[in-house]
N, C-alpha and C positions, 0 to 999 in steps of 0.2 A: 389605502391609496395604490394605484396601478404603477407597475415598473415605468411606465412611460410617462406618468405625472412625476415620479420621483427624479428624472432626469432633469425635470424643469425646476428642481429646488436648488437652492444655492449650495456652494460648498459647504457653508456652515451646517446647512441641515444634512448635507451628505456625510459629514463627520459624525453628526449624531446618530444618522440610520446605520453606518457602520458599526459604530459602539453597541447599537441595539442588535444588529446582526450577528455580531461575536457573543453576545449574552444570551445563547440558544435556550439556556435552561429558563430564561424568563418567557419565552415565545408563547407558550400555553396561558400564562398568567396575565400577560399584557394584551391579549388579543381582543380584549374586550374594548380597548382605545384605539374609536375609528382613527543624525548622530549628532551628535551637539554640533552646532554651529560656532567657528571661531569669531570671536567677538574682539572689536576694538577696545583698547584700554580706555576707560573713562574715570572720572572721579569715583571715589568709595562711594557704595550706595548705603543708604540707612537701612538698619535692620528690620525685616519684618516681624510682626505686623504693624501697621501705621501708615498713615497717608504719606505721599512723597513730598519732598521738601521743596518748595517752589524754586527758591533760588539757586539750588542745585541742577535743577533741571534747565533754567534759563542761561546757566553758563555752557549749556552743551547744544551745538548745532545740530538740529534735527535733518539729517540727509538720508538718502537711499543707503548710505554706507554706516550710518550710526544709529539709525532707528532701531534696529534689533537689540543692540547693546543697551539703548536707554530704556526700553521695556523690560529686558531681562535684568538688569542690575540696577534700576535706578527706581523705579515704581513699584509700591508696596500696597497690598489691599488693607483695609481696616480689618482689625481683629473682630469687630462686633459691628453689624450694620444691618439694615433692611431696606429694602426698595421693591418697587413694582417693575416688571420687565414685560414688554409687548413684542412678541415675535410673530411676523406674518410671511407667509409663504404664498406665492402668486404664480400661477401657470395658466396657459391657455385655457380659459373657460372656468376657471376654478380660482378660489381663494381660502386659505385657512388662517386662522388667527389664535393665538394662544396668550392669554394674560397669566403672568406668573408672578406670585408674591413670594419673596425671597426673603429669608431670614438667615443670618450668619451668625455665629459665636462659639467660642472654644473649639475650633477646629470643625465644627459641624455645620452643614447648611441644610436648611428646611425649604422646601418648595411646594407651593400651592398651585397646581397648572390647572386653570380652567379653559378648556378647548371651546371655539366657537359652536360646537356640536351640543354645549351643556355638559359634557362629562367633566367631572372633576377628579383629579389625581393627586395624591400627597407622596412627596418623596423625601426622605431624610437620607442625608449621605454623612457617614462618620468616617474618622480615619480607618476604621476596621470593616463597616458593614453599610450595606445599601438596603434601606427599608421603602418598600412601595405598596401603597394601597389605594383603594377609590372609595368614594363617599358609601358609606353603609356597610363596609367590611369590618369584621371585628379582628381578624388577624393580618397583620401585613406579611408580604413576602420578606423575607430577610436573606440576604445573601452577600458574598464578598464583595467590595468595592471594585468597579469595573477595570476594565483593560488598561485604563490609564494607570492603575495602581496608585493613584493619588487622589485624595477627597477632593482638593480644589479643581483638578482636571474633570474628574468624574461629575462634578456639580455642575460645571461649565457645560459640558456635554448633555446633561439633562436638561439644561436651560436653552439647548439649541444654539450655543454662542461659540463662536470661534475662540480658542484658547490662546493664551500667551504662547504656549510651547507650539502652537500652530504658526503664529506670526514669526516667531524666532526662526523657525524650520523653513520659511520661505526662500526659495531660491531667489538670492539678491538679484538676479536679470529680471525676476518676475514683479519687484516692486517698481512701479511706475514713478511715484513721488511720495515724499514723506515731508512731516514738517509739523508746525504748530498752527492752530485754528480755534475758533470758538464754535461750539456745537452744543446745541440745547442750554445755553447760557454757560457753559463751563469752558474753561480753559482747556485745550485737549491736544495731544499728539494725534496725528491721523497717519494712517498707510493708504495708498492707492496701488493696488495691485491686480495681476491678471492672473487667471488659472489657465495653466495650459491644458487640463484635463478637458473642459467644456468650452474654452475660449471666453469664458466670463470675466467681467472686471467686478472688482469689490473695492469698498471702501470701509475703513475699520476706524473708529474714534475710541480713545481712552482718556479719562479724565486725569490731569496732573495732580489735583488735589486728592482725589479719591482713589486713584490707582485702580480704577475700574473701567470696564468695557462701559460706554455710555450709548453708543450707537453702532450701526453697522447696515450697510446696504450692498445689495449685489444685483448685476445687471447681465442678462444674456448678450449672444454676441449681436443682436438686433439692437440692443440699448434699452430693453424692456426690464422694468423692475421685476425680480423674483424673488426678492428676500429683503426683509427689514426688520431690525431690532432697534427698539427704543426704551429708554428708561424713564422712570420719574424720579421725583426728588429722594435723596438718600438721607437716612436717619441712622445716627451712630448708637443706636440702641435694638433691642429686640425683645420679644416676650416668650417666656418659657412654654406657654401653650403650643408654640409653633414645633417645639421638640417634643410633645407626647404622643405616644404611639395610641392606637384605637382601644387597647386594654387598658389604658391610662398610666402605663410605664413612662417615667419621664427620663429622658436620655441625658448623658453628659453629666456635667458638675452639679447638675441639679438632683442628680439621684440621691 
């Protein structure tokens, strides 16, 4: 993708690209694939992992002033789940789509990424190690978890998602609106915000029940859609085959 096209991709995708640019040791291998924010006090959060408690969320008014605290301190991701994620990047004269099968368990995330070009990439993120390979490879790349230094954040970046940390670190002046809504049949928190960098505006949805991002959109300064992320139904289980390396090695507690 040319640098001109990259400028047309959303802030979400930009974060992903920045993460890739920092991982220079991966560039040759991957070439085949065309401070803390002060938060207002709110009621004590449930411990991770596990879905958020609906009644706890309902008692907190979601506004521009409280939305970051709610996301940071109240929502929880499930310990084990699987779902499908679709990410689209749209630019003048072009469009790319990625279908991502996500499996999470035991602090590990497995991603099966199918690009609209037909290329299939496999990624497994453990608390210590990042594995990447393509269909037909017998040996994966293995390296340290990315610059985020956190398995959750790193897996979000590889899914081309904005992360919880990114929302929490938004300048409050850049948050246009926040509150509760329904999105994709889920009761969600939403954040509408602007990006000072490109003048884009974005919408971010996170499921109250799941504690997971369920949708996101971004529009350029002319109001044209340049990024969209949507998810399918979430299941609270996963299959051990998702965490098997090409040589048959089974990762994590299945070892």
